[in-house]
C-alpha positions, 0 to 999 in steps of 0.5 A, a space after each residue: 397562210 402564216 407559216 410556223 406553229 405558235 409557241 405554247 404560252 403558259 396559262 394562268 393556271 401554269 403560272 399559279 402551279 409554278 410551270 412554264 416560262 410565263 411572266 407571273 411572279 413566283 417564288 423559287 419554290 414555285 409558291 403562288 404569290 397570292 394567299 388564294 390558290 386556284 386550281 381547276 380545269 378552266 385552262 386544261 393545262 397539263 399537270 405533270 409531277 413538276 406541277 406540285 406546289 408546296 404551300 408555306 406555313 400561312 392561311 390558305 384558301 383553295 378554290 377548285 373550279 370544275 362542274 362546281 366550285 369547291 373552296 377549302 380553307 386551312 392553315 399551315 403547310 400543305 402539298 398541292 398536286 394536279 395529277 392528270 386533272 385530279 387536284 389533290 391536297 395533302 398535309 404532314 399532320 392532322 388539322 382542321 379543314 373547312 370545305 364549302 361548295 358553291 353553285 357555278 350557276 350564280 348570277 353572271 357579271 355584266 359587261 357594258 358596251 356602246 351600242 355600236 358594232 365595235 361594242 358588240 364585238 367587245 361583248 362577244 369577245 368577253 363571252 368565253 369567260 364562262 368556259 371552265 376549260 380550254 381542252 376538248 372537254 369544253 364540249 361537255 355541258 358542265 364545262 360551260 358556265 353562264 357567260 357574262 350578261 350584256 348591257 349598253 352604255 356610253 363606255 366600255 366596262 368589263 369587270 375585272 373578274 371577267 378579264 381574269 377568267 377570259 383565256 388568252 385567245 388563240 383564234 381571231 374573228 374579223 368581221 364587217 361592221 354589221 350586226 348581220 355578221 356579228 350576231 350569227 358569229 356569236 356561238 362560234 366565237 364563244 365556243 372557240 374562245 375567239 377575239 372578235 374584231 370589226 374590220 374598217 371596210 364594210 365590204 371586208 370578207 369575214 375572216 377567221 385567223 389562228 397563228 398559222 391559218 387564215 380561213 375566209 368565209 363567204 358573204 351573207 347569206 352563205 356566211 351563216 351556213 359556213 359559220 354553222 358548218 365550222 361550229 359543227 365540225 369543231 364541236 363534234 371533233 372535240 366530242 371525239 377527242 375528249 375521250 383521251 382526257 382524264 374524264 374518259 367521257 368519250 363516245 362510240 364514234 371515237 374510232 372515226 378519228 382514225 379515218 381522218 388521221 387525228 391523234 386524240 392524245 396530242 389534241 386533247 390538251 392542245 391550244 384551241 387554235 391548234 385543234 382548229 388548225 388540225 380539224 380544218 386540215 382533215 376531210 371531215 366530210 368523210 365522217 360527217 354523215 355518221 355523226 349526230 345532226 345538230 341539236 339546236 338552231 336559234 333565229 335571232 334578229 340582228 338588233 341591239 336589243 337581241 344582242 342582250 339575249 345572246 348570253 342566255 343562248 350560248 351555253 347550249 352551243 346553238 347555231 345562230 341564224 338571221 330570221 327569214 320566213 315566208 307567208 303561210 299559204 291559205 291551204 297550209 294554214 287551214 290544214 295545220 289549224 285542223 291538225 291542231 284542233 284534232 290533236 287538242 287534249 279532249 280531256 282538258 278541264 271543262 272550267 278552263 275551256 269555259 273560261 277561254 270561251 268567255 274570254 274569246 266572246 268578250 273580245 269578239 263583243 268589244 272588237 279587241 281581237 288581235 290579228 295573228 298572221 303565222 309565218 313559215 320560217 326558213 330553217 337551217 340545220 337542227 333538230 330543235 329550232 327557236 325564234 327570237 324575232 318578230 312574227 308568229 312562226 310555226 314548227 319552232 318555239 318562240 322566245 323573248 329577251 324578257 323570258 330569257 332574263 326572268 331566271 336571273 331576276 328571280 331569287 334562287 331558292 333551289 337548284 336550277 334545272 338547266 335545259 340542254 336541247 337534246 334528249 340523247 343519252 349517248 354522251 354527246 349532250 345532256 338533257 334535263 327536260 325538253 323545250 315546249 312545242 308550239 302549235 301554229 295557234 301560238 300556244 304551248 302543246 303538252 310536253 313531257 319532262 
C-alpha cells in the first residue's frame, strides 16, 4: 500500500478556464492563450464562479464538447461560464453569431504501434482518448466516443489530437508481456483511463496501481474473471454515483450507496483513481446481487489481428475473455438442429427456399460442401455473448474484424445508429437495436429492431 492521497492535478479544462495551479500559460485575467476556446464535459472538472472567463475583443471559435460537438463562432468580447456543467456564453450587446453542430461519430484517428506486447500496451493506453468526461457520467453511453483505431507498423505513431484528448492517467495496469493478459484487460483499461505497461518479467503478477493502492490479480485463467469483476464493480458504482451530477441521470438503485457508505456527492467529480480506491474499499458483494447482470461479454482471440478489432468493441464496455470451447456432443448437436428446424419461419419466401435448395444440390454434385463443426463456448458472465475467434460457436453471435471495420470504410450519408447491447430502459444502458441471434447452423435468426 502506498500512503497518502494524490494531489488533485488541474486538468486541461481547468487551465483553459483559468482555474487551479497548473503549468498552462494564462494571462492575469485567466484568458486562454489560444483563440480557440474549448469547454466541455471531457474532464468533468468542477466549474465554480471563479471559472468565469472574460474573452477579449478578438475573433473566437468556441467548441463545446458533449454528446455532440457544438461550435460557436463570433467576434468581440464575451463572458464564458461553466456553471455546474452547463456552459453559458453572454455578450454585452447584440451581435452576429455562427453556430454549427458536428457528429461525435466521425471516423476516429489511427494509432500505429509495433507488433509487440509493448506496442499493444501503447495502443491500449491511447484508447481512453474517446472518453468525453472523467466523472461518473462516463457510465453513460453518450459520454464514450469511438476510441482510436489500431494499425501495426515499424514505429509508434500517435496523432497529436489523440495525445491532447487523452486525460492524465490516475490508474496504471502493469501486465506480463503476453497478449493473453493484454487482450482481456482492454475494456477495464479503457473504462478506467488507465496507462498500460508491460512488465520485464514474464512471470510478473498482473497488477493495478493508483497513487494510494496496489491491487494484484491472479494469474490466468482466474485473471480474466478478476478483471471482469472489477470492471462490473467500477461501472455499476459509477452508475449509482452519477445521480449526484448535474445530468441527474441516476437509477432506482442509488439508495444502495448508503448501505456501503459511499458518498455520491464527493465521488461524482473525483479523479477516476480516487473513485476506484473508494470502490475497492467497500463490501460491494453485499449489494452486487441487487444490481443488473453484465450486459455483454466478448470472446476475443489473443492475436495481433484481433487487437485491431478491440477499438470497435470498447465503446460498449464489454467483458473481454479469451475464447474457450468444447466439442458439441452428437446428441446435443442433433437436438439443436431439430430445434432450429422447427423454429424456422414456415412462411419464408418460396423462391428463396428454391434458390437455397438449388445451391445446396449444386454443392453436393461438385463435392464442394464445407464441413462445419459447431463448438460450445465456455461462457463467462453476460446476457449477450459475442465470438471474435475461429470456429462455429453456438449460443453466441459471431463477428469478424472485417465486419467491425465496414462502417468506417463506408461513406456516411445519414446518422449512424449505434448498437448498445442491452434492451433495458431503466437508465443503466441505452439500446437502439438488438444484435442478431445465430442458430447452430450459423445463419442469423429473425430479430426485431
